C-alpha positions as CSV (number, residue, x, y, z in Angstrom):
1,X,142.1,2.1,35.3
2,X,139.0,3.1,37.5
3,X,137.1,-0.3,38.3
4,X,133.3,0.2,39.1
5,X,130.8,-1.8,39.5
6,X,127.4,-1.6,37.5
7,X,123.9,-2.2,39.6
8,X,122.3,-1.3,36.4
9,X,122.1,-0.7,33.0
10,X,120.9,2.9,32.4
11,X,121.1,5.1,29.7
12,X,124.1,6.9,30.7
13,X,126.3,3.6,31.6
14,X,125.0,1.8,28.9
15,X,126.7,4.7,26.4
16,X,130.1,4.0,28.7
17,X,130.2,0.9,28.4
18,X,129.4,1.1,24.8
19,X,132.0,3.4,23.9
20,X,134.7,1.5,26.1
21,X,133.8,-1.9,24.1
22,X,134.0,0.2,20.4
23,X,137.8,1.5,21.5
24,X,138.7,-2.4,22.3
25,X,137.2,-3.3,19.4
26,X,139.2,-0.8,17.2
27,X,141.9,-2.3,18.5
28,X,141.3,-5.7,17.3
29,X,140.0,-4.0,14.0
30,X,143.2,-2.9,13.4
31,X,145.2,-5.8,14.7
32,X,143.7,-8.1,12.1
33,X,143.2,-5.6,9.4
34,X,139.5,-5.3,9.4
35,X,137.8,-2.7,7.6
36,X,135.1,-2.1,10.2
37,X,134.4,-3.9,13.6
38,X,131.6,-2.0,15.6
39,X,128.9,-2.8,18.4
40,X,125.6,-1.3,17.4
41,X,121.8,-2.2,17.9
42,X,122.5,-1.9,21.5
43,X,119.7,-2.2,23.8
44,X,119.1,-2.1,27.4
45,X,116.4,-3.1,30.4
46,X,117.8,-2.6,34.2
47,X,119.0,-6.1,34.6
48,X,120.5,-6.9,30.9
49,X,122.1,-5.4,27.6
50,X,122.2,-7.4,24.1
51,X,124.0,-5.5,21.4
52,X,125.2,-6.8,17.5
53,X,128.4,-7.1,16.8
54,X,129.0,-6.4,12.8
55,X,132.3,-6.6,11.3
56,X,134.0,-6.2,7.5
57,X,136.5,-7.3,5.8
58,X,138.8,-5.1,3.8
59,X,138.2,-4.6,-0.1
60,X,141.9,-6.2,-0.8
61,X,140.8,-9.2,1.9
62,X,137.9,-9.7,-0.5
63,X,139.7,-9.7,-3.7
64,X,142.0,-12.3,-2.7
65,X,140.0,-14.6,-1.0
66,X,137.9,-14.2,-4.5
67,X,141.2,-14.7,-6.5
68,X,141.8,-17.9,-4.5
69,X,138.2,-19.2,-4.8
70,X,138.8,-19.1,-8.3
71,X,142.1,-21.0,-8.6
């Protein structure tokens, strides 16, 4: 892995960073059997970056949780 130090958040570095975060989140999504786990609504200026993390459990997990709740 090539290490690189960011000095600011510009369009290119923010896109690259977001892509890497998405790849890492995909591994976590698979590990925990989630339907979705993504970073979106990314906003950045020169010195900071914010993003929204969204996730969804799979339909099967929702059904199981509802069935457990009924018992």
